N, CA, C and O atoms as a GROMACS GRO file, in nm:
protein
  308
    1MET      N    1   0.085  -0.116   0.000
    1MET     CA    2   0.001   0.000   0.000
    1MET      C    3   0.092   0.122  -0.001
    1MET      O    4   0.194   0.126   0.068
    2THR      N    5   0.055   0.221  -0.079
    2THR     CA    6   0.132   0.344  -0.079
    2THR      C    7   0.082   0.438   0.031
    2THR      O    8  -0.025   0.415   0.088
    3ALA      N    9   0.157   0.539   0.062
    3ALA     CA   10   0.114   0.638   0.163
    3ALA      C   11  -0.016   0.703   0.118
    3ALA      O   12  -0.104   0.731   0.200
    4ARG      N   13  -0.030   0.728  -0.014
    4ARG     CA   14  -0.154   0.788  -0.066
    4ARG      C   15  -0.273   0.696  -0.037
    4ARG      O   16  -0.378   0.742   0.007
    5GLU      N   17  -0.257   0.565  -0.063
    5GLU     CA   18  -0.365   0.470  -0.036
    5GLU      C   19  -0.395   0.462   0.113
    5GLU      O   20  -0.511   0.450   0.154
    6PHE      N   21  -0.291   0.468   0.194
    6PHE     CA   22  -0.310   0.464   0.341
    6PHE      C   23  -0.388   0.587   0.386
    6PHE      O   24  -0.482   0.576   0.465
    7ARG      N   25  -0.350   0.706   0.336
    7ARG     CA   26  -0.421   0.826   0.372
    7ARG      C   27  -0.566   0.823   0.325
    7ARG      O   28  -0.654   0.868   0.398
    8ALA      N   29  -0.591   0.772   0.207
    8ALA     CA   30  -0.728   0.764   0.156
    8ALA      C   31  -0.812   0.675   0.245
    8ALA      O   32  -0.929   0.705   0.272
    9ARG      N   33  -0.753   0.567   0.290
    9ARG     CA   34  -0.827   0.477   0.379
    9ARG      C   35  -0.862   0.547   0.511
    9ARG      O   36  -0.972   0.534   0.563
   10LEU      N   37  -0.765   0.621   0.564
   10LEU     CA   38  -0.788   0.692   0.689
   10LEU      C   39  -0.885   0.811   0.666
   10LEU      O   40  -0.967   0.842   0.753
   11ASP      N   41  -0.877   0.876   0.552
   11ASP     CA   42  -0.966   0.988   0.524
   11ASP      C   43  -1.114   0.945   0.519
   11ASP      O   44  -1.204   1.026   0.540
   12ALA      N   45  -1.137   0.816   0.492
   12ALA     CA   46  -1.274   0.766   0.489
   12ALA      C   47  -1.335   0.756   0.629
   12ALA      O   48  -1.456   0.736   0.642
   13LEU      N   49  -1.254   0.771   0.731
   13LEU     CA   50  -1.300   0.762   0.870
   13LEU      C   51  -1.324   0.900   0.928
   13LEU      O   52  -1.260   0.997   0.888
   14ALA      N   53  -1.415   0.906   1.022
   14ALA     CA   54  -1.436   1.032   1.095
   14ALA      C   55  -1.317   1.050   1.192
   14ALA      O   56  -1.254   0.953   1.234
   15ASN      N   57  -1.290   1.174   1.224
   15ASN     CA   58  -1.176   1.203   1.313
   15ASN      C   59  -1.186   1.135   1.448
   15ASN      O   60  -1.084   1.107   1.509
   16ASP      N   61  -1.305   1.108   1.496
   16ASP     CA   62  -1.324   1.043   1.626
   16ASP      C   63  -1.342   0.893   1.619
   16ASP      O   64  -1.360   0.829   1.723
   17ASP      N   65  -1.337   0.834   1.498
   17ASP     CA   66  -1.348   0.688   1.486
   17ASP      C   67  -1.226   0.624   1.549
   17ASP      O   68  -1.114   0.671   1.531
   18LEU      N   69  -1.248   0.516   1.621
   18LEU     CA   70  -1.138   0.444   1.684
   18LEU      C   71  -1.070   0.356   1.579
   18LEU      O   72  -1.134   0.305   1.486
   19CYS      N   73  -0.941   0.339   1.595
   19CYS     CA   74  -0.867   0.248   1.509
   19CYS      C   75  -0.741   0.202   1.580
   19CYS      O   76  -0.700   0.259   1.681
   20CYS      N   77  -0.684   0.100   1.527
   20CYS     CA   78  -0.562   0.044   1.586
   20CYS      C   79  -0.480  -0.013   1.471
   20CYS      O   80  -0.536  -0.073   1.379
   21GLY      N   81  -0.352   0.003   1.475
   21GLY     CA   82  -0.271  -0.052   1.367
   21GLY      C   83  -0.126  -0.012   1.377
   21GLY      O   84  -0.084   0.061   1.467
   22THR      N   85  -0.052  -0.061   1.282
   22THR     CA   86   0.091  -0.029   1.272
   22THR      C   87   0.124  -0.021   1.124
   22THR      O   88   0.053  -0.077   1.041
   23PHE      N   89   0.230   0.049   1.094
   23PHE     CA   90   0.275   0.052   0.955
   23PHE      C   91   0.427   0.057   0.951
   23PHE      O   92   0.493   0.107   1.042
   24TRP      N   93   0.479   0.004   0.844
   24TRP     CA   94   0.624  -0.005   0.826
   24TRP      C   95   0.662   0.071   0.698
   24TRP      O   96   0.588   0.073   0.600
   25LEU      N   97   0.778   0.131   0.702
   25LEU     CA   98   0.827   0.209   0.590
   25LEU      C   99   0.944   0.140   0.520
   25LEU      O  100   1.003   0.046   0.574
   26ALA      N  101   0.978   0.188   0.400
   26ALA     CA  102   1.093   0.133   0.328
   26ALA      C  103   1.218   0.135   0.414
   26ALA      O  104   1.298   0.041   0.410
   27GLU      N  105   1.236   0.241   0.491
   27GLU     CA  106   1.357   0.252   0.575
   27GLU      C  107   1.364   0.137   0.677
   27GLU      O  108   1.474   0.095   0.715
   28ASP      N  109   1.249   0.085   0.721
   28ASP     CA  110   1.250  -0.028   0.813
   28ASP      C  111   1.305  -0.153   0.745
   28ASP      O  112   1.381  -0.229   0.805
   29PHE      N  113   1.265  -0.175   0.619
   29PHE     CA  114   1.316  -0.288   0.542
   29PHE      C  115   1.465  -0.271   0.515
   29PHE      O  116   1.540  -0.368   0.521
   30LEU      N  117   1.507  -0.147   0.486
   30LEU     CA  118   1.648  -0.120   0.463
   30LEU      C  119   1.734  -0.137   0.588
   30LEU      O  120   1.853  -0.166   0.579
   31SER      N  121   1.673  -0.119   0.706
   31SER     CA  122   1.748  -0.139   0.827
   31SER      C  123   1.780  -0.287   0.849
   31SER      O  124   1.875  -0.322   0.919
   32ILE      N  125   1.700  -0.373   0.788
   32ILE     CA  126   1.722  -0.518   0.794
   32ILE      C  127   1.824  -0.559   0.688
   32ILE      O  128   1.914  -0.639   0.714
   33ASN      N  129   1.807  -0.501   0.566
   33ASN     CA  130   1.898  -0.534   0.456
   33ASN      C  131   1.918  -0.407   0.372
   33ASN      O  132   1.834  -0.374   0.289
   34PRO      N  133   2.027  -0.338   0.394
   34PRO     CA  134   2.050  -0.211   0.326
   34PRO      C  135   2.074  -0.223   0.174
   34PRO      O  136   2.076  -0.123   0.102
   35ALA      N  137   2.091  -0.345   0.126
   35ALA     CA  138   2.117  -0.367  -0.016
   35ALA      C  139   1.991  -0.382  -0.099
   35ALA      O  140   1.998  -0.395  -0.221
   36LEU      N  141   1.874  -0.380  -0.034
   36LEU     CA  142   1.748  -0.401  -0.107
   36LEU      C  143   1.722  -0.288  -0.205
   36LEU      O  144   1.748  -0.171  -0.176
   37THR      N  145   1.672  -0.325  -0.323
   37THR     CA  146   1.631  -0.227  -0.423
   37THR      C  147   1.487  -0.185  -0.392
   37THR      O  148   1.416  -0.253  -0.319
   38PRO      N  149   1.446  -0.072  -0.450
   38PRO     CA  150   1.304  -0.031  -0.433
   38PRO      C  151   1.206  -0.142  -0.477
   38PRO      O  152   1.103  -0.163  -0.412
   39ASP      N  153   1.235  -0.212  -0.585
   39ASP     CA  154   1.146  -0.321  -0.629
   39ASP      C  155   1.144  -0.435  -0.531
   39ASP      O  156   1.039  -0.495  -0.509
   40GLU      N  157   1.258  -0.467  -0.472
   40GLU     CA  158   1.262  -0.575  -0.371
   40GLU      C  159   1.188  -0.534  -0.245
   40GLU      O  160   1.120  -0.616  -0.183
   41ILE      N  161   1.198  -0.406  -0.206
   41ILE     CA  162   1.124  -0.360  -0.092
   41ILE      C  163   0.975  -0.370  -0.118
   41ILE      O  164   0.900  -0.418  -0.032
   42ALA      N  165   0.931  -0.327  -0.235
   42ALA     CA  166   0.788  -0.335  -0.271
   42ALA      C  167   0.742  -0.481  -0.270
   42ALA      O  168   0.634  -0.511  -0.219
   43ALA      N  169   0.823  -0.571  -0.324
   43ALA     CA  170   0.788  -0.713  -0.325
   43ALA      C  171   0.781  -0.769  -0.184
   43ALA      O  172   0.690  -0.846  -0.152
   44ALA      N  173   0.876  -0.731  -0.100
   44ALA     CA  174   0.876  -0.777   0.041
   44ALA      C  175   0.756  -0.726   0.116
   44ALA      O  176   0.697  -0.798   0.197
   45MET      N  177   0.719  -0.601   0.090
   45MET     CA  178   0.600  -0.544   0.156
   45MET      C  179   0.474  -0.620   0.111
   45MET      O  180   0.388  -0.652   0.193
   46GLU      N  181   0.466  -0.648  -0.016
   46GLU     CA  182   0.350  -0.721  -0.067
   46GLU      C  183   0.347  -0.862  -0.010
   46GLU      O  184   0.240  -0.912   0.027
   47TYR      N  185   0.462  -0.928  -0.003
   47TYR     CA  186   0.471  -1.061   0.055
   47TYR      C  187   0.427  -1.058   0.202
   47TYR      O  188   0.350  -1.144   0.247
   48ALA      N  189   0.476  -0.960   0.275
   48ALA     CA  190   0.441  -0.948   0.416
   48ALA      C  191   0.292  -0.931   0.435
   48ALA      O  192   0.232  -0.991   0.524
   49GLU      N  193   0.232  -0.848   0.349
   49GLU     CA  194   0.086  -0.823   0.355
   49GLU      C  195   0.009  -0.953   0.321
   49GLU      O  196  -0.085  -0.990   0.391
   50ASP      N  197   0.051  -1.019   0.215
   50ASP     CA  198  -0.019  -1.139   0.167
   50ASP      C  199  -0.006  -1.257   0.264
   50ASP      O  200  -0.092  -1.344   0.268
   51HIS      N  201   0.102  -1.260   0.342
   51HIS     CA  202   0.127  -1.372   0.433
   51HIS      C  203   0.110  -1.335   0.580
   51HIS      O  204   0.160  -1.403   0.670
   52HIS      N  205   0.039  -1.227   0.601
   52HIS     CA  206   0.014  -1.180   0.739
   52HIS      C  207  -0.071  -1.281   0.817
   52HIS      O  208  -0.170  -1.331   0.765
   53ASP      N  209  -0.032  -1.310   0.937
   53ASP     CA  210  -0.107  -1.393   1.027
   53ASP      C  211  -0.134  -1.308   1.152
   53ASP      O  212  -0.040  -1.265   1.220
   54ALA      N  213  -0.260  -1.283   1.182
   54ALA     CA  214  -0.293  -1.196   1.296
   54ALA      C  215  -0.236  -1.245   1.428
   54ALA      O  216  -0.211  -1.165   1.518
   55ASN      N  217  -0.216  -1.376   1.441
   55ASN     CA  218  -0.156  -1.429   1.562
   55ASN      C  219  -0.006  -1.397   1.571
   55ASN      O  220   0.050  -1.385   1.680
   56GLU      N  221   0.056  -1.382   1.457
   56GLU     CA  222   0.196  -1.351   1.449
   56GLU      C  223   0.221  -1.201   1.448
   56GLU      O  224   0.314  -1.153   1.513
   57GLY      N  225   0.140  -1.129   1.374
   57GLY     CA  226   0.153  -0.985   1.365
   57GLY      C  227   0.259  -0.939   1.267
   57GLY      O  228   0.331  -1.020   1.208
   58PHE      N  229   0.269  -0.810   1.252
   58PHE     CA  230   0.377  -0.749   1.174
   58PHE      C  231   0.485  -0.712   1.275
   58PHE      O  232   0.466  -0.623   1.358
   59ASN      N  233   0.596  -0.779   1.268
   59ASN     CA  234   0.709  -0.754   1.358
   59ASN      C  235   0.837  -0.768   1.280
   59ASN      O  236   0.835  -0.798   1.160
   60TRP      N  237   0.948  -0.747   1.346
   60TRP     CA  238   1.077  -0.757   1.274
   60TRP      C  239   1.095  -0.895   1.215
   60TRP      O  240   1.141  -0.907   1.102
   61TRP      N  241   1.062  -0.998   1.286
   61TRP     CA  242   1.075  -1.135   1.235
   61TRP      C  243   0.995  -1.153   1.107
   61TRP      O  244   1.043  -1.210   1.010
   62HIS      N  245   0.872  -1.103   1.108
   62HIS     CA  246   0.785  -1.115   0.991
   62HIS      C  247   0.846  -1.043   0.870
   62HIS      O  248   0.842  -1.094   0.758
   63LEU      N  249   0.901  -0.926   0.892
   63LEU     CA  250   0.965  -0.852   0.782
   63LEU      C  251   1.088  -0.925   0.732
   63LEU      O  252   1.112  -0.931   0.612
   64GLU      N  253   1.167  -0.980   0.823
   64GLU     CA  254   1.285  -1.058   0.784
   64GLU      C  255   1.246  -1.178   0.697
   64GLU      O  256   1.313  -1.207   0.597
   65MET      N  257   1.140  -1.247   0.736
   65MET     CA  258   1.096  -1.364   0.658
   65MET      C  259   1.047  -1.322   0.519
   65MET      O  260   1.071  -1.392   0.421
   66ALA      N  261   0.978  -1.208   0.511
   66ALA     CA  262   0.932  -1.158   0.381
   66ALA      C  263   1.050  -1.122   0.292
   66ALA      O  264   1.049  -1.152   0.172
   67ILE      N  265   1.150  -1.057   0.348
   67ILE     CA  266   1.268  -1.023   0.271
   67ILE      C  267   1.338  -1.149   0.223
   67ILE      O  268   1.373  -1.160   0.106
   68ASP      N  269   1.359  -1.243   0.314
   68ASP     CA  270   1.424  -1.371   0.277
   68ASP      C  271   1.348  -1.441   0.165
   68ASP      O  272   1.408  -1.495   0.072
   69ALA      N  273   1.216  -1.441   0.175
   69ALA     CA  274   1.133  -1.512   0.075
   69ALA      C  275   1.148  -1.449  -0.062
   69ALA      O  276   1.163  -1.521  -0.161
   70ILE      N  277   1.143  -1.319  -0.071
   70ILE     CA  278   1.150  -1.255  -0.203
   70ILE      C  279   1.292  -1.265  -0.260
   70ILE      O  280   1.309  -1.276  -0.382
   71LEU      N  281   1.394  -1.261  -0.172
   71LEU     CA  282   1.530  -1.272  -0.223
   71LEU      C  283   1.555  -1.415  -0.274
   71LEU      O  284   1.620  -1.434  -0.376
   72LEU      N  285   1.504  -1.514  -0.203
   72LEU     CA  286   1.517  -1.652  -0.250
   72LEU      C  287   1.439  -1.672  -0.382
   72LEU      O  288   1.486  -1.740  -0.474
   73GLU      N  289   1.321  -1.610  -0.388
   73GLU     CA  290   1.242  -1.618  -0.509
   73GLU      C  291   1.316  -1.556  -0.627
   73GLU      O  292   1.310  -1.608  -0.738
   74GLY      N  293   1.385  -1.446  -0.603
   74GLY     CA  294   1.463  -1.379  -0.705
   74GLY      C  295   1.580  -1.463  -0.754
   74GLY      O  296   1.626  -1.444  -0.867
   75GLU      N  297   1.627  -1.555  -0.671
   75GLU     CA  298   1.735  -1.645  -0.707
   75GLU      C  299   1.684  -1.770  -0.772
   75GLU      O  300   1.762  -1.856  -0.813
   76GLY      N  301   1.553  -1.779  -0.783
   76GLY     CA  302   1.492  -1.897  -0.846
   76GLY      C  303   1.480  -2.016  -0.757
   76GLY      O  304   1.468  -2.130  -0.804
   77LYS      N  305   1.482  -1.993  -0.626
   77LYS     CA  306   1.474  -2.106  -0.529
   77LYS      C  307   1.334  -2.117  -0.472
   77LYS      O  308   1.307  -2.205  -0.391
   0.00000   0.00000   0.00000
């Protein structure tokens, strides 16, 4: 999801609507692996979103697994 899409989703809510959540930025992925390209970051973000488990949550381990998965996929493994 882009920041624009995130803002649009929030804009659909009233200012007093309750919500809960977390979000991660490209810089968070780069702190795990500084060699990631923008395309790899986008792929890792999509992978993390598609493989999200609410019991597991979005955490550093989840992001690391997403990065590892897309890098292995890029190597044809």
